[in-house]
N, C-alpha and C positions, 0 to 999 in steps of 0.2 A: 463876422468871423474872420479870423486872421491867423496866419502862421508866420512866425519870425524865426529865422535860422541864424545861429552864430557859430561858426566853425572855430574850434580851438586848435591852434597850431601845435601846442605841446602835447596834445593827447589825440587819440584816434576817435574822438567823439564830436558830436554837434549838439549845442544847446538849442533846443526847439521850444519856443513859447507858443502855446496854443491858447486862443481866446475866442470866446463866443458871447455875444450879447444876448442876455436872457433876463431882463429886468424883473419879470414876474416869477421867475423860477426860484426854488428853494435850494436845490443842489444841482451840481453839474460836474461831470468828469469827462476825461478823454480816455478811451480804451482802444487798444490796438496790439499789433504784433510785438511792440516794444515793451509792453507791460502785461503780457499774457491775458489781455482782454479783461483785466481786473479793475473794476470801478474804484476800489479802495486805493489802489496804487496810482490811479489817475485823477484823484480828486483835484478840482480847481477851486481857487479862492474867489469869493465874490467881492468885487470892488464897489465903491460907493455909487458909481455911475451905472451899475447893473450888469457890468461885464464880468464874466468868470474867466480867470486866467491862471495858467500854470506853466512852469518851466521844467523841462525834462531833458536829461542828458541821454542821448542815444548813440550807439555805434554808427560811425559814418560809413560812406560808400555802400549804402543799402537803401532799400525801398520798404516802407512799412504801410500796411493797411490800418485804418483807424476810423473811429466814429466818436461823436460826442454823445453823452447820455445826459439828457436834461430832464429832471423830474421823471425818470424812467423811460423817456422817449429817445430813440436812437436817431441821430441827425448826421448828415454829411456836411462837410465844409465846402461852400461854393468856391472858396479860394484855394482848394487843395491842388496839388501838382497833377492830379489825375484821379480816375475812378476805375475800379476793377470789380467785376461781378464775382461774388463769393458764393459758392454752392452751399456752404454750411448755413450762411445767413439767408440765402435765397434773395439777396438784394446786392446792390452796389455798395462798396465801401470807398471812402476817401483814401487817397494815397499821398504820402509825403516821401520825397526822395532827398536823402542827405549825403 
């Protein structure tokens, strides 16, 4: 799993690339504060090497909670900027700061 950030000087956004290796999976998405936890808005594309990847523009100077959804299973990113307990989920969520 990996998170790559690219800050855009001309706009107040950051391009964040989320990727997760899931060779046996059929579908994967990233859900979080930046897309209203909507799997359809966070769909990731599967690459030939089995990694799912997607690029999202998010407003910068903020922190977002997120999780990956791989074949219906919610997963945290071990390379996240941090983790925070979420009462609604009853579990920790990954955090990305941009």
